[in-house]
All heavy atoms as TSV, in Angstrom:
chain	resi	resn	atom	element	x	y	z
A	1	MET	N	N	64.144	94.742	153.094
A	1	MET	CA	C	64.367	95.227	151.749
A	1	MET	C	C	65.807	95.740	151.635
A	1	MET	O	O	66.252	96.565	152.440
A	1	MET	CB	C	63.371	96.345	151.442
A	1	MET	CG	C	63.441	96.875	150.068
A	1	MET	SD	S	62.022	98.005	149.861
A	1	MET	CE	C	62.343	98.599	148.276
A	2	LYS	N	N	66.501	95.264	150.638
A	2	LYS	CA	C	67.904	95.620	150.448
A	2	LYS	C	C	68.015	96.984	149.760
A	2	LYS	O	O	67.329	97.240	148.776
A	2	LYS	CB	C	68.576	94.551	149.605
A	2	LYS	CG	C	70.057	94.719	149.484
A	2	LYS	CD	C	70.675	93.564	148.723
A	2	LYS	CE	C	72.170	93.787	148.607
A	2	LYS	NZ	N	72.806	92.703	147.860
A	3	PRO	N	N	68.880	97.890	150.288
A	3	PRO	CA	C	69.054	99.203	149.645
A	3	PRO	C	C	69.612	99.052	148.226
A	3	PRO	O	O	70.458	98.202	147.964
A	3	PRO	CB	C	70.056	99.917	150.533
A	3	PRO	CG	C	70.119	99.147	151.795
A	3	PRO	CD	C	69.673	97.752	151.484
A	4	THR	N	N	69.129	99.880	147.355
A	4	THR	CA	C	69.586	99.862	145.969
A	4	THR	C	C	70.781	100.796	145.807
A	4	THR	O	O	71.091	101.598	146.690
A	4	THR	CB	C	68.468	100.331	145.030
A	4	THR	OG1	O	68.146	101.694	145.340
A	4	THR	CG2	C	67.223	99.473	145.167
A	5	ALA	N	N	71.423	100.699	144.645
A	5	ALA	CA	C	72.545	101.589	144.350
A	5	ALA	C	C	72.072	103.039	144.315
A	5	ALA	O	O	72.776	103.949	144.761
A	5	ALA	CB	C	73.190	101.201	143.019
A	6	GLN	N	N	70.861	103.252	143.802
A	6	GLN	CA	C	70.319	104.609	143.737
A	6	GLN	C	C	70.108	105.162	145.142
A	6	GLN	O	O	70.411	106.318	145.412
A	6	GLN	CB	C	69.001	104.622	142.968
A	6	GLN	CG	C	68.423	106.018	142.817
A	6	GLN	CD	C	67.105	106.027	142.059
A	6	GLN	OE1	O	66.534	104.992	141.770
A	6	GLN	NE2	N	66.622	107.210	141.750
A	7	HIS	N	N	69.622	104.326	146.048
A	7	HIS	CA	C	69.425	104.743	147.440
A	7	HIS	C	C	70.762	105.109	148.063
A	7	HIS	O	O	70.876	106.118	148.775
A	7	HIS	CB	C	68.755	103.620	148.235
A	7	HIS	CG	C	68.567	103.963	149.677
A	7	HIS	ND1	N	69.469	103.584	150.644
A	7	HIS	CD2	C	67.607	104.674	150.311
A	7	HIS	CE1	C	69.069	104.041	151.815
A	7	HIS	NE2	N	67.947	104.700	151.658
A	8	HIS	N	N	71.785	104.309	147.779
A	8	HIS	CA	C	73.120	104.581	148.315
A	8	HIS	C	C	73.639	105.924	147.794
A	8	HIS	O	O	74.207	106.715	148.546
A	8	HIS	CB	C	74.085	103.454	147.935
A	8	HIS	CG	C	75.471	103.648	148.437
A	8	HIS	ND1	N	75.794	103.589	149.776
A	8	HIS	CD2	C	76.625	103.925	147.783
A	8	HIS	CE1	C	77.091	103.814	149.920
A	8	HIS	NE2	N	77.617	104.018	148.732
A	9	ASP	N	N	73.444	106.197	146.507
A	9	ASP	CA	C	73.862	107.474	145.920
A	9	ASP	C	C	73.135	108.641	146.570
A	9	ASP	O	O	73.735	109.674	146.844
A	9	ASP	CB	C	73.625	107.491	144.413
A	9	ASP	CG	C	74.573	106.579	143.647
A	9	ASP	OD1	O	75.610	106.168	144.231
A	9	ASP	OD2	O	74.275	106.270	142.487
A	10	MET	N	N	71.841	108.480	146.807
A	10	MET	CA	C	71.058	109.555	147.427
A	10	MET	C	C	71.543	109.804	148.847
A	10	MET	O	O	71.596	110.944	149.296
A	10	MET	CB	C	69.567	109.203	147.413
A	10	MET	CG	C	68.970	109.263	146.021
A	10	MET	SD	S	67.270	108.668	145.860
A	10	MET	CE	C	66.455	109.293	147.276
A	11	THR	N	N	71.908	108.752	149.546
A	11	THR	CA	C	72.432	108.890	150.908
A	11	THR	C	C	73.748	109.659	150.892
A	11	THR	O	O	73.985	110.524	151.742
A	11	THR	CB	C	72.630	107.500	151.541
A	11	THR	OG1	O	71.375	106.813	151.537
A	11	THR	CG2	C	73.134	107.600	152.952
A	12	LYS	N	N	74.605	109.369	149.914
A	12	LYS	CA	C	75.881	110.082	149.800
A	12	LYS	C	C	75.650	111.558	149.493
A	12	LYS	O	O	76.317	112.423	150.054
A	12	LYS	CB	C	76.746	109.436	148.717
A	12	LYS	CG	C	77.312	108.094	149.141
A	12	LYS	CD	C	77.970	107.319	148.014
A	12	LYS	CE	C	79.047	108.059	147.303
A	12	LYS	NZ	N	79.725	107.229	146.275
A	13	VAL	N	N	74.684	111.856	148.629
A	13	VAL	CA	C	74.371	113.245	148.291
A	13	VAL	C	C	73.839	113.975	149.523
A	13	VAL	O	O	74.228	115.113	149.804
A	13	VAL	CB	C	73.363	113.322	147.125
A	13	VAL	CG1	C	72.830	114.727	146.946
A	13	VAL	CG2	C	74.005	112.828	145.834
A	14	ALA	N	N	72.976	113.326	150.278
A	14	ALA	CA	C	72.419	113.939	151.485
A	14	ALA	C	C	73.517	114.217	152.510
A	14	ALA	O	O	73.544	115.276	153.135
A	14	ALA	CB	C	71.346	113.038	152.086
A	15	ALA	N	N	74.441	113.290	152.665
A	15	ALA	CA	C	75.546	113.481	153.609
A	15	ALA	C	C	76.429	114.647	153.165
A	15	ALA	O	O	76.859	115.457	153.991
A	15	ALA	CB	C	76.372	112.204	153.727
A	16	LEU	N	N	76.680	114.745	151.881
A	16	LEU	CA	C	77.475	115.859	151.352
A	16	LEU	C	C	76.759	117.187	151.582
A	16	LEU	O	O	77.376	118.173	152.001
A	16	LEU	CB	C	77.750	115.667	149.861
A	16	LEU	CG	C	78.486	116.799	149.163
A	16	LEU	CD1	C	79.860	117.025	149.781
A	16	LEU	CD2	C	78.600	116.520	147.676
A	17	ALA	N	N	75.456	117.218	151.337
A	17	ALA	CA	C	74.683	118.442	151.551
A	17	ALA	C	C	74.752	118.882	153.012
A	17	ALA	O	O	74.865	120.077	153.302
A	17	ALA	CB	C	73.234	118.237	151.126
A	18	LEU	N	N	74.711	117.938	153.927
A	18	LEU	CA	C	74.825	118.267	155.349
A	18	LEU	C	C	76.191	118.866	155.667
A	18	LEU	O	O	76.288	119.861	156.390
A	18	LEU	CB	C	74.599	117.024	156.211
A	18	LEU	CG	C	73.156	116.576	156.340
A	18	LEU	CD1	C	73.085	115.223	157.047
A	18	LEU	CD2	C	72.335	117.605	157.075
A	19	ARG	N	N	77.249	118.289	155.115
A	19	ARG	CA	C	78.591	118.818	155.360
A	19	ARG	C	C	78.741	120.225	154.777
A	19	ARG	O	O	79.321	121.108	155.420
A	19	ARG	CB	C	79.657	117.884	154.763
A	19	ARG	CG	C	79.884	116.633	155.588
A	19	ARG	CD	C	81.147	115.896	155.172
A	19	ARG	NE	N	81.194	115.565	153.766
A	19	ARG	CZ	C	80.721	114.430	153.228
A	19	ARG	NH1	N	80.145	113.538	153.992
A	19	ARG	NH2	N	80.831	114.217	151.924
A	20	VAL	N	N	78.219	120.435	153.584
A	20	VAL	CA	C	78.293	121.761	152.962
A	20	VAL	C	C	77.528	122.772	153.811
A	20	VAL	O	O	78.006	123.883	154.053
A	20	VAL	CB	C	77.738	121.717	151.515
A	20	VAL	CG1	C	77.536	123.108	150.958
A	20	VAL	CG2	C	78.666	120.912	150.615
A	21	GLY	N	N	76.354	122.391	154.274
A	21	GLY	CA	C	75.558	123.279	155.123
A	21	GLY	C	C	76.262	123.620	156.429
A	21	GLY	O	O	76.239	124.762	156.885
A	22	GLN	N	N	76.906	122.627	157.016
A	22	GLN	CA	C	77.630	122.859	158.265
A	22	GLN	C	C	78.816	123.793	158.044
A	22	GLN	O	O	79.085	124.678	158.864
A	22	GLN	CB	C	78.099	121.536	158.860
A	22	GLN	CG	C	76.969	120.704	159.406
A	22	GLN	CD	C	77.383	119.287	159.730
A	22	GLN	OE1	O	78.409	118.796	159.271
A	22	GLN	NE2	N	76.563	118.606	160.522
A	23	GLU	N	N	79.513	123.638	156.929
A	23	GLU	CA	C	80.646	124.517	156.614
A	23	GLU	C	C	80.163	125.944	156.379
A	23	GLU	O	O	80.774	126.904	156.834
A	23	GLU	CB	C	81.401	123.993	155.385
A	23	GLU	CG	C	82.565	124.854	154.958
A	23	GLU	CD	C	83.676	124.956	155.984
A	23	GLU	OE1	O	83.743	124.137	156.921
A	23	GLU	OE2	O	84.508	125.864	155.866
A	24	ARG	N	N	79.050	126.081	155.683
A	24	ARG	CA	C	78.473	127.404	155.431
A	24	ARG	C	C	78.051	128.067	156.742
A	24	ARG	O	O	78.274	129.256	156.950
A	24	ARG	CB	C	77.286	127.254	154.481
A	24	ARG	CG	C	76.817	128.527	153.896
A	24	ARG	CD	C	75.924	128.233	152.691
A	24	ARG	NE	N	75.381	129.438	152.161
A	24	ARG	CZ	C	76.042	130.275	151.393
A	24	ARG	NH1	N	77.275	130.006	151.040
A	24	ARG	NH2	N	75.487	131.381	150.956
A	25	GLN	N	N	77.469	127.278	157.628
A	25	GLN	CA	C	77.065	127.793	158.938
A	25	GLN	C	C	78.290	128.272	159.718
A	25	GLN	O	O	78.256	129.325	160.357
A	25	GLN	CB	C	76.334	126.703	159.716
A	25	GLN	CG	C	75.805	127.162	161.051
A	25	GLN	CD	C	75.053	126.050	161.768
A	25	GLN	OE1	O	75.316	124.875	161.565
A	25	GLN	NE2	N	74.117	126.429	162.606
A	26	ARG	N	N	79.396	127.514	159.649
A	26	ARG	CA	C	80.622	127.896	160.340
A	26	ARG	C	C	81.152	129.221	159.793
A	26	ARG	O	O	81.553	130.108	160.543
A	26	ARG	CB	C	81.679	126.801	160.172
A	26	ARG	CG	C	82.960	127.057	160.943
A	26	ARG	CD	C	84.064	126.102	160.561
A	26	ARG	NE	N	84.514	126.268	159.183
A	26	ARG	CZ	C	85.291	127.275	158.746
A	26	ARG	NH1	N	85.684	128.211	159.579
A	26	ARG	NH2	N	85.672	127.340	157.487
A	27	LYS	N	N	81.100	129.381	158.463
A	27	LYS	CA	C	81.585	130.613	157.846
A	27	LYS	C	C	80.691	131.802	158.201
A	27	LYS	O	O	81.185	132.911	158.423
A	27	LYS	CB	C	81.670	130.454	156.332
A	27	LYS	CG	C	82.806	129.545	155.909
A	27	LYS	CD	C	82.852	129.367	154.416
A	27	LYS	CE	C	83.952	128.398	154.030
A	27	LYS	NZ	N	84.008	128.193	152.578
A	28	LEU	N	N	79.388	131.582	158.264
A	28	LEU	CA	C	78.479	132.669	158.641
A	28	LEU	C	C	78.729	133.111	160.084
A	28	LEU	O	O	78.691	134.305	160.387
A	28	LEU	CB	C	77.018	132.240	158.462
A	28	LEU	CG	C	76.552	132.157	157.020
A	28	LEU	CD1	C	75.197	131.450	156.939
A	28	LEU	CD2	C	76.464	133.537	156.399
A	29	LYS	N	N	79.005	132.148	160.960
A	29	LYS	CA	C	79.315	132.486	162.345
A	29	LYS	C	C	80.610	133.304	162.407
A	29	LYS	O	O	80.690	134.296	163.135
A	29	LYS	CB	C	79.446	131.208	163.175
A	29	LYS	CG	C	79.667	131.475	164.637
A	29	LYS	CD	C	79.709	130.192	165.438
A	29	LYS	CE	C	79.936	130.500	166.898
A	29	LYS	NZ	N	79.986	129.291	167.718
A	30	ALA	N	N	81.605	132.905	161.626
A	30	ALA	CA	C	82.872	133.649	161.581
A	30	ALA	C	C	82.646	135.053	161.030
A	30	ALA	O	O	83.255	136.020	161.496
A	30	ALA	CB	C	83.890	132.892	160.728
A	31	LEU	N	N	81.757	135.188	160.055
A	31	LEU	CA	C	81.428	136.489	159.485
A	31	LEU	C	C	80.794	137.395	160.539
A	31	LEU	O	O	81.186	138.553	160.700
A	31	LEU	CB	C	80.487	136.316	158.290
A	31	LEU	CG	C	79.975	137.578	157.610
A	31	LEU	CD1	C	81.106	138.405	157.037
A	31	LEU	CD2	C	78.983	137.201	156.514
A	32	ARG	N	N	79.832	136.857	161.286
A	32	ARG	CA	C	79.193	137.637	162.358
A	32	ARG	C	C	80.220	138.066	163.410
A	32	ARG	O	O	80.223	139.213	163.861
A	32	ARG	CB	C	78.081	136.823	163.025
A	32	ARG	CG	C	76.800	136.794	162.257
A	32	ARG	CD	C	75.654	136.235	163.080
A	32	ARG	NE	N	75.846	134.852	163.467
A	32	ARG	CZ	C	75.519	133.797	162.720
A	32	ARG	NH1	N	74.974	133.971	161.538
A	32	ARG	NH2	N	75.728	132.575	163.157
A	33	THR	N	N	81.099	137.154	163.766
A	33	THR	CA	C	82.130	137.459	164.759
A	33	THR	C	C	83.058	138.562	164.255
A	33	THR	O	O	83.391	139.493	164.996
A	33	THR	CB	C	82.942	136.198	165.102
A	33	THR	OG1	O	82.051	135.208	165.628
A	33	THR	CG2	C	84.040	136.492	166.106
A	34	ALA	N	N	83.451	138.475	162.996
A	34	ALA	CA	C	84.334	139.497	162.416
A	34	ALA	C	C	83.657	140.868	162.440
A	34	ALA	O	O	84.303	141.874	162.754
A	34	ALA	CB	C	84.727	139.106	160.998
A	35	PHE	N	N	82.375	140.920	162.113
A	35	PHE	CA	C	81.657	142.199	162.162
A	35	PHE	C	C	81.586	142.732	163.587
A	35	PHE	O	O	81.814	143.916	163.828
A	35	PHE	CB	C	80.242	142.059	161.605
A	35	PHE	CG	C	80.148	142.304	160.128
A	35	PHE	CD1	C	79.631	141.336	159.290
A	35	PHE	CD2	C	80.564	143.493	159.555
A	35	PHE	CE1	C	79.534	141.545	157.925
A	35	PHE	CE2	C	80.479	143.724	158.198
A	35	PHE	CZ	C	79.958	142.741	157.378
A	36	LYS	N	N	81.280	141.852	164.533
A	36	LYS	CA	C	81.151	142.277	165.928
A	36	LYS	C	C	82.468	142.806	166.500
A	36	LYS	O	O	82.468	143.720	167.311
A	36	LYS	CB	C	80.646	141.118	166.794
A	36	LYS	CG	C	79.189	140.826	166.621
A	36	LYS	CD	C	78.749	139.674	167.511
A	36	LYS	CE	C	77.300	139.331	167.293
A	36	LYS	NZ	N	76.889	138.172	168.113
A	37	THR	N	N	83.575	142.217	166.066
A	37	THR	CA	C	84.878	142.629	166.597
A	37	THR	C	C	85.495	143.765	165.784
A	37	THR	O	O	86.570	144.244	166.123
A	37	THR	CB	C	85.861	141.445	166.631
A	37	THR	OG1	O	86.043	140.942	165.306
A	37	THR	CG2	C	85.371	140.346	167.554
A	38	GLY	N	N	84.826	144.176	164.729
A	38	GLY	CA	C	85.312	145.286	163.923
A	38	GLY	C	C	86.380	144.907	162.903
A	38	GLY	O	O	87.042	145.769	162.340
A	39	ASP	N	N	86.542	143.614	162.655
A	39	ASP	CA	C	87.542	143.146	161.683
A	39	ASP	C	C	86.920	143.177	160.282
A	39	ASP	O	O	86.541	142.154	159.716
A	39	ASP	CB	C	88.009	141.738	162.051
A	39	ASP	CG	C	89.213	141.282	161.247
A	39	ASP	OD1	O	89.578	141.969	160.265
A	39	ASP	OD2	O	89.775	140.229	161.599
A	40	THR	N	N	86.834	144.368	159.728
A	40	THR	CA	C	86.157	144.592	158.457
A	40	THR	C	C	86.787	143.807	157.312
A	40	THR	O	O	86.071	143.229	156.490
A	40	THR	CB	C	86.154	146.087	158.105
A	40	THR	OG1	O	85.617	146.812	159.213
A	40	THR	CG2	C	85.332	146.368	156.881
A	41	MET	N	N	88.104	143.787	157.254
A	41	MET	CA	C	88.775	143.072	156.163
A	41	MET	C	C	88.467	141.578	156.206
A	41	MET	O	O	88.220	140.955	155.180
A	41	MET	CB	C	90.286	143.314	156.205
A	41	MET	CG	C	90.666	144.759	155.932
A	41	MET	SD	S	89.997	145.398	154.367
A	41	MET	CE	C	90.982	144.486	153.211
A	42	ARG	N	N	88.465	141.016	157.400
A	42	ARG	CA	C	88.130	139.583	157.555
A	42	ARG	C	C	86.678	139.348	157.163
A	42	ARG	O	O	86.360	138.384	156.469
A	42	ARG	CB	C	88.388	139.138	158.996
A	42	ARG	CG	C	87.978	137.725	159.281
A	42	ARG	CD	C	89.032	136.738	158.817
A	42	ARG	NE	N	88.610	135.396	159.188
A	42	ARG	CZ	C	88.533	134.387	158.343
A	42	ARG	NH1	N	88.900	134.533	157.100
A	42	ARG	NH2	N	88.131	133.209	158.737
A	43	ALA	N	N	85.785	140.225	157.604
A	43	ALA	CA	C	84.367	140.089	157.279
A	43	ALA	C	C	84.151	140.142	155.764
A	43	ALA	O	O	83.401	139.332	155.206
A	43	ALA	CB	C	83.557	141.182	157.968
A	44	LEU	N	N	84.815	141.081	155.103
A	44	LEU	CA	C	84.687	141.187	153.650
A	44	LEU	C	C	85.241	139.955	152.948
A	44	LEU	O	O	84.669	139.474	151.968
A	44	LEU	CB	C	85.385	142.444	153.149
A	44	LEU	CG	C	84.678	143.757	153.466
A	44	LEU	CD1	C	85.565	144.929	153.070
A	44	LEU	CD2	C	83.341	143.825	152.765
A	45	SER	N	N	86.344	139.445	153.440
A	45	SER	CA	C	86.946	138.259	152.857
A	45	SER	C	C	85.997	137.062	152.955
A	45	SER	O	O	85.804	136.326	151.982
A	45	SER	CB	C	88.261	137.945	153.565
A	45	SER	OG	O	88.804	136.740	153.088
A	46	ILE	N	N	85.400	136.876	154.115
A	46	ILE	CA	C	84.457	135.771	154.309
A	46	ILE	C	C	83.218	135.973	153.437
A	46	ILE	O	O	82.730	135.036	152.808
A	46	ILE	CB	C	84.060	135.640	155.792
A	46	ILE	CG1	C	85.275	135.265	156.633
A	46	ILE	CG2	C	82.961	134.602	155.969
A	46	ILE	CD1	C	85.055	135.397	158.129
A	47	ALA	N	N	82.716	137.194	153.389
A	47	ALA	CA	C	81.527	137.483	152.580
A	47	ALA	C	C	81.802	137.190	151.110
A	47	ALA	O	O	80.955	136.601	150.416
A	47	ALA	CB	C	81.116	138.937	152.764
A	48	ARG	N	N	82.965	137.588	150.633
A	48	ARG	CA	C	83.327	137.301	149.233
A	48	ARG	C	C	83.371	135.804	148.980
A	48	ARG	O	O	82.909	135.309	147.953
A	48	ARG	CB	C	84.677	137.921	148.898
A	48	ARG	CG	C	84.642	139.416	148.770
A	48	ARG	CD	C	86.021	139.946	148.400
A	48	ARG	NE	N	86.028	141.388	148.432
A	48	ARG	CZ	C	86.769	142.123	149.250
A	48	ARG	NH1	N	87.587	141.558	150.110
A	48	ARG	NH2	N	86.699	143.430	149.217
A	49	GLU	N	N	83.946	135.085	149.920
A	49	GLU	CA	C	84.043	133.629	149.778
A	49	GLU	C	C	82.645	133.003	149.748
A	49	GLU	O	O	82.362	132.151	148.906
A	49	GLU	CB	C	84.850	133.058	150.939
A	49	GLU	CG	C	85.114	131.580	150.819
A	49	GLU	CD	C	85.972	131.054	151.954
A	49	GLU	OE1	O	86.601	131.845	152.674
A	49	GLU	OE2	O	86.001	129.827	152.101
A	50	LEU	N	N	81.780	133.441	150.634
A	50	LEU	CA	C	80.424	132.905	150.678
A	50	LEU	C	C	79.638	133.208	149.404
A	50	LEU	O	O	78.829	132.402	148.960
A	50	LEU	CB	C	79.661	133.464	151.888
A	50	LEU	CG	C	80.034	132.863	153.230
A	50	LEU	CD1	C	79.472	133.701	154.358
A	50	LEU	CD2	C	79.545	131.431	153.323
A	51	CYS	N	N	79.897	134.361	148.821
A	51	CYS	CA	C	79.173	134.771	147.619
A	51	CYS	C	C	79.843	134.311	146.332
A	51	CYS	O	O	79.292	134.496	145.240
A	51	CYS	CB	C	79.026	136.293	147.590
A	51	CYS	SG	S	78.012	136.924	148.925
A	52	GLY	N	N	81.037	133.756	146.452
A	52	GLY	CA	C	81.749	133.289	145.269
A	52	GLY	C	C	82.396	134.403	144.468
A	52	GLY	O	O	82.639	134.270	143.279
A	53	ILE	N	N	82.676	135.530	145.129
A	53	ILE	CA	C	83.311	136.659	144.468
A	53	ILE	C	C	84.809	136.589	144.739
A	53	ILE	O	O	85.233	136.518	145.885
A	53	ILE	CB	C	82.756	138.002	144.989
A	53	ILE	CG1	C	81.265	138.079	144.752
A	53	ILE	CG2	C	83.484	139.169	144.336
A	53	ILE	CD1	C	80.606	139.269	145.427
A	54	GLU	N	N	85.589	136.636	143.690
A	54	GLU	CA	C	87.035	136.592	143.860
A	54	GLU	C	C	87.571	137.994	144.080
A	54	GLU	O	O	86.986	138.974	143.634
A	54	GLU	CB	C	87.693	135.975	142.635
A	54	GLU	CG	C	87.337	134.514	142.450
A	54	GLU	CD	C	88.034	133.890	141.267
A	54	GLU	OE1	O	89.110	134.369	140.897
A	54	GLU	OE2	O	87.494	132.917	140.740
A	55	GLU	N	N	88.709	138.090	144.725
A	55	GLU	CA	C	89.350	139.374	145.024
A	55	GLU	C	C	89.551	140.210	143.760
A	55	GLU	O	O	89.288	141.379	143.750
A	55	GLU	CB	C	90.710	139.146	145.690
A	55	GLU	CG	C	90.632	138.677	147.114
A	55	GLU	CD	C	90.140	139.745	148.066
A	55	GLU	OE1	O	90.496	140.923	147.889
A	55	GLU	OE2	O	89.385	139.418	148.982
A	56	LYS	N	N	90.024	139.585	142.701
A	56	LYS	CA	C	90.316	140.311	141.463
A	56	LYS	C	C	89.067	141.002	140.938
A	56	LYS	O	O	89.110	142.150	140.517
A	56	LYS	CB	C	90.864	139.340	140.421
A	56	LYS	CG	C	91.294	140.006	139.146
A	56	LYS	CD	C	91.897	138.990	138.194
A	56	LYS	CE	C	92.323	139.649	136.921
A	56	LYS	NZ	N	92.833	138.698	135.937
A	57	GLU	N	N	87.913	140.312	140.977
A	57	GLU	CA	C	86.661	140.894	140.492
A	57	GLU	C	C	86.266	142.111	141.315
A	57	GLU	O	O	85.797	143.086	140.800
A	57	GLU	CB	C	85.548	139.850	140.532
A	57	GLU	CG	C	85.737	138.724	139.553
A	57	GLU	CD	C	84.695	137.632	139.728
A	57	GLU	OE1	O	83.873	137.743	140.654
A	57	GLU	OE2	O	84.707	136.678	138.947
A	58	VAL	N	N	86.478	142.047	142.611
A	58	VAL	CA	C	86.080	143.118	143.510
A	58	VAL	C	C	86.936	144.352	143.270
A	58	VAL	O	O	86.437	145.472	143.216
A	58	VAL	CB	C	86.161	142.675	144.987
A	58	VAL	CG1	C	85.921	143.834	145.920
A	58	VAL	CG2	C	85.159	141.559	145.240
A	59	THR	N	N	88.238	144.185	143.098
A	59	THR	CA	C	89.124	145.328	142.937
A	59	THR	C	C	88.959	145.991	141.580
A	59	THR	O	O	89.283	147.154	141.428
A	59	THR	CB	C	90.600	144.917	143.121
A	59	THR	OG1	O	90.917	143.874	142.201
A	59	THR	CG2	C	90.857	144.447	144.543
A	60	GLU	N	N	88.442	145.272	140.586
A	60	GLU	CA	C	88.252	145.848	139.260
A	60	GLU	C	C	87.012	146.730	139.171
A	60	GLU	O	O	86.885	147.532	138.274
A	60	GLU	CB	C	88.167	144.733	138.207
A	60	GLU	CG	C	89.478	144.040	137.971
A	60	GLU	CD	C	89.346	142.916	136.967
A	60	GLU	OE1	O	88.221	142.606	136.536
A	60	GLU	OE2	O	90.376	142.328	136.607
A	61	GLN	N	N	86.090	146.597	140.101
A	61	GLN	CA	C	84.829	147.348	140.028
A	61	GLN	C	C	84.992	148.789	140.396
A	61	GLN	O	O	85.771	149.275	141.044
A	61	GLN	CB	C	83.790	146.701	140.940
A	61	GLN	CG	C	83.387	145.358	140.427
A	61	GLN	CD	C	82.376	144.692	141.362
A	61	GLN	OE1	O	82.057	145.199	142.434
A	61	GLN	NE2	N	81.892	143.561	140.955
């Protein structure tokens, strides 16, 4: 059975989801490392990035 265009699109979406998940996992590991080493500013920066919070929004609160 020949793959359809829709199947190809779904495969591309699945591959993208895997890459996004792997990048998120890498950032979470960096966040844990920053906390363990006491690098609070780095940990906060990574946490903001993961949560989609920009620096400007944080400083205005």
